[in-house]
C-alpha positions as a printed Julia matrix, in Angstrom:
281×3 Matrix{Float64}:
 -21.39    8.79   -3.04
 -18.68   11.02   -4.45
 -15.45   12.05   -2.8
 -15.58   15.36   -0.97
 -12.54   17.36    0.14
 -13.23   20.63    1.87
 -11.79   23.66    0.04
 -10.55   24.78    3.47
  -8.23   21.78    3.64
  -4.54   22.06    2.76
  -1.48   19.81    2.88
   1.24   21.28    5.06
   4.36   19.89    6.72
   3.4    18.63   10.16
   4.8    20.43   13.15
   5.57   16.96   14.51
   7.88   16.22   11.6
   7.75   12.98    9.67
   5.6    12.29    6.63
   2.51   14.35    5.89
   0.45   16.88    7.72
  -2.96   18.47    7.14
  -4.3    21.82    8.27
  -7.08   24.28    7.62
  -6.74   27.51    5.65
  -9.62   29.3     7.35
 -10.81   27.07   10.18
 -13.61   24.54   10.68
 -16.7    24.75   12.85
 -17.52   21.93   15.26
 -18.99   19.02   13.28
 -18.12   20.5     9.89
 -17.36   17.96    7.16
 -13.71   17.85    6.1
 -13.57   14.69    3.95
 -15.94   12.13    2.52
 -14.12    9.06    1.17
 -16.19    6.44   -0.71
 -15.62    2.85    0.41
 -14.67    1.91   -3.14
 -11.56    4.1    -2.75
 -10.46    2.26    0.4
  -8.34   -0.88    0.46
 -10.22   -3.53    2.44
 -10.22   -7.23    3.22
 -12.92   -7.64    0.59
 -10.39   -6.54   -2.05
  -8.13   -9.41   -0.99
 -10.87  -12.0    -0.59
 -12.45  -11.22   -3.97
  -9.17  -10.88   -5.87
  -9.36  -12.96   -9.04
  -5.77  -14.21   -8.87
  -5.29  -15.06   -5.19
  -8.63  -14.52   -3.44
  -9.11  -18.24   -2.79
  -5.83  -18.45   -0.9
  -6.76  -15.42    1.21
 -10.18  -16.94    1.9
  -8.5   -20.11    3.12
  -6.21  -18.07    5.39
  -9.27  -16.41    6.9
 -11.18  -19.66    7.36
  -8.19  -21.3     9.05
  -7.58  -18.18   11.14
  -3.91  -18.09   10.19
  -2.05  -15.97   12.83
  -2.49  -12.26   12.06
  -4.56  -13.25    9.01
  -6.16   -9.8     8.79
  -2.81   -8.1     8.28
  -1.8   -10.93    5.96
  -4.86  -10.36    3.75
  -4.38   -6.62    3.48
  -0.6    -6.58    3.15
  -0.44   -9.63    0.88
  -2.97   -8.1    -1.48
  -1.26   -4.72   -1.8
   2.19   -6.34   -2.11
   0.92   -8.36   -5.08
  -0.7    -5.29   -6.63
   2.45   -3.24   -6.1
   4.64   -5.8    -7.84
   2.18   -6.13  -10.73
   2.09   -2.35  -11.14
   5.84   -2.32  -11.77
   5.38   -4.65  -14.75
   2.29   -3.55  -16.62
   1.8    -0.44  -18.73
  -1.93   -0.1   -18.12
  -1.96    1.09  -14.51
  -5.76    1.29  -14.53
  -5.72   -2.49  -14.19
  -4.43   -1.95  -10.65
  -7.52   -1.09   -8.64
  -5.87    1.21   -6.11
  -2.88    2.32   -8.17
  -3.31    6.05   -7.49
  -3.22    5.39   -3.76
  -0.47    2.77   -3.78
   1.94    5.01   -5.67
   1.42    7.84   -3.17
   2.71    6.0    -0.1
   6.28    5.07    0.91
   7.25    1.42    0.4
  10.87    1.23    1.5
  12.99    2.28    4.44
  13.94    5.98    4.56
  11.5     6.92    1.78
   9.85   10.11    3.07
  11.59    9.5     6.38
   9.94    6.14    6.97
  11.51    3.61    9.34
  10.22    0.54   11.17
  11.63   -2.47   13.02
  10.39   -4.62   10.12
  13.1    -3.03    7.97
  15.88   -3.53   10.53
  18.49   -6.27   10.3
  18.42   -8.94   13.0
  21.81   -7.66   14.17
  20.37   -4.17   14.68
  17.36   -5.57   16.54
  19.55   -7.59   18.9
  21.97   -4.7    19.43
  19.4    -1.97   20.13
  16.31   -3.81   21.35
  17.83   -6.92   22.91
  17.14   -6.1    26.58
  14.33   -3.6    25.97
  10.6    -3.69   26.64
  10.05   -3.57   22.89
  12.06   -6.7    22.05
   9.29   -9.31   22.37
   6.74   -7.3    20.41
   9.27   -6.45   17.71
  10.3   -10.11   17.44
   6.69  -11.27   17.19
   5.95   -8.78   14.4
   9.09   -9.73   12.5
   8.28  -13.46   12.77
   4.77  -12.78   11.47
   6.24  -10.91    8.51
   8.75  -13.72    7.83
   5.87  -16.22    7.72
   3.93  -13.94    5.39
   6.94  -13.63    3.08
   7.22  -17.42    2.79
   3.52  -17.74    2.02
   3.4   -14.85   -0.43
   6.37  -16.16   -2.4
   4.26  -19.21   -3.29
   1.28  -16.98   -4.08
   3.01  -14.21   -6.03
   5.6   -16.02   -8.15
   3.03  -17.77  -10.39
   1.18  -14.45  -10.85
   3.9   -11.81  -11.15
   6.35  -12.41  -13.97
  10.01  -12.72  -12.94
   9.37  -11.76   -9.31
  12.37  -13.05   -7.39
  12.61  -13.8    -3.68
  14.35  -10.54   -2.8
  11.79   -8.4    -4.61
   8.87  -10.23   -2.97
  10.48   -9.9     0.46
  10.91   -6.14   -0.02
   7.31   -5.73   -1.22
   5.81   -7.75    1.66
   7.88   -5.91    4.27
   6.84   -2.57    2.81
   3.2    -3.68    2.69
   3.24   -4.78    6.34
   4.76   -1.47    7.44
   2.06    0.37    5.48
  -0.73   -1.69    7.01
   0.6    -1.62   10.56
   1.26    2.11   10.58
  -1.6     3.36    8.39
  -4.61    1.06    8.55
  -7.74    1.87   10.54
  -9.53   -0.78   12.62
 -13.29   -1.04   12.3
 -15.93   -3.2    13.95
 -17.9    -5.3    11.44
 -20.39   -8.12   11.69
 -19.06  -11.62   11.03
 -20.19  -13.41    7.87
 -22.94  -15.22    9.78
 -24.01  -12.06   11.61
 -23.58  -13.59   15.05
 -20.44  -11.79   16.24
 -18.56   -8.53   15.77
 -15.04   -8.72   14.35
 -12.29   -6.15   13.89
 -11.2    -5.5    10.32
  -8.42   -3.24    9.12
  -8.7    -0.98    6.09
  -6.49    1.57    4.38
  -8.28    4.89    3.99
  -6.72    7.28    1.44
  -6.02   10.83    2.69
  -7.16    9.94    6.2
  -4.05    7.85    6.76
  -1.85   10.93    6.53
  -3.45   12.48    9.63
  -0.93   12.72   12.45
  -1.68   11.2    15.85
  -2.77   13.1    18.94
  -4.2    11.82   22.21
  -6.45   14.89   22.11
  -7.61   14.84   18.47
  -9.54   17.63   16.78
 -11.2    15.35   14.2
 -13.49   12.34   14.38
 -14.3     9.52   11.96
 -17.76    8.28   11.08
 -18.03    4.93    9.28
 -20.95    4.05    7.01
 -21.57    1.23    4.56
 -20.69    3.32    1.51
 -18.31    5.99    2.78
 -16.14    7.33    5.6
 -16.56   10.86    6.94
 -14.02   13.02    8.73
 -15.52   15.86   10.76
 -14.16   18.6    12.96
 -14.24   17.66   16.64
 -14.73   21.08   18.13
 -13.89   24.37   16.44
 -10.59   24.34   14.53
  -8.68   27.56   13.96
  -7.07   28.68   10.7
  -3.65   27.06   10.19
  -4.32   24.59   13.01
  -3.09   21.09   12.18
  -5.61   18.26   11.93
  -5.09   15.25   14.22
  -6.63   11.84   14.73
  -6.18    9.48   17.69
  -4.6     6.22   16.5
  -4.99    4.58   19.9
  -5.42    5.99   23.37
  -2.06    6.67   25.05
  -2.46    4.48   28.11
  -0.06    1.8    29.27
  -2.92   -0.69   29.62
  -3.95    0.02   26.01
  -0.67    0.56   24.16
   2.49    1.65   26.01
   4.85    4.02   24.24
   7.36    1.35   23.26
   4.56   -0.48   21.41
   3.66    2.71   19.56
   7.15    2.42   18.14
   6.97   -1.26   17.19
   3.51   -0.86   15.65
   3.43    2.65   14.17
   7.14    3.45   13.9
   7.12    6.5    16.18
   6.71    7.49   19.83
   3.98   10.06   20.55
   5.19   13.33   21.98
   8.87   12.46   21.48
  10.97   14.24   18.84
  14.29   12.57   19.68
  15.58    9.85   17.35
  14.54    6.38   18.5
  18.04    4.96   17.99
  19.39    7.68   20.29
  16.77    6.83   22.93
  17.69    3.16   22.75
  21.41    3.83   22.94
  20.84    6.04   25.99
  18.63    3.4    27.64
  15.57    5.64   27.82
  12.92    4.69   30.39
  10.46    4.43   27.48
  12.24    1.22   26.49
  14.04    0.02   29.62
């Protein structure tokens, strides 16, 4: 199937601020197709597992159920591709180059921030006694483990990649995957169980979050569809629900540690932490 982007779709600065924002020029009817994204354009676990240079290592991580192996597969793969892309002239050799160059990789690029980028001193100072501290620490330890593993994987593949460059790439990749990937239910390899897999879906990952979204996703073997969920007016921003805003699902402080923002809050997170906001304390 081919990519489809509705001619009614436009990119517009989100009213919520931050990076991205989509809206409609003339409105959508309930159920109307907005996007169709072929699976081949999406970054998936299969890309990592079938990669010619490091697929066997990723397969072993999956078999051994290395902690957070799904994020490791996705982020490790795109970190390796990102570093390769900086060294080769023929960018077509990088499968998802067009997508990878469109997203922010470092702190403060397009306003991006995340606890993964923070120094340990900043984490201790701002998060030390907060509700977010344990989750932030767990994520950072997972990333540190991934960095150690990916150094051994990447250095034989990527010419002159030093430790600092690999660390930056893996951190950026984890932030991308944590904040942008979509979780899908898929059958296990033996068909006996259902597992959750994460994938990066171009265009769709720029949709801002709302607990009352006006779009819905439909997943098929060969493509992903985005449709209007109810009638959408002209100039109305398009939203998707990342996760339901319930404390028993994901409390607001975990929205910050996972996605890098707090839904419905425009104040700076550092300011909230310094003022001991009830979101965190």
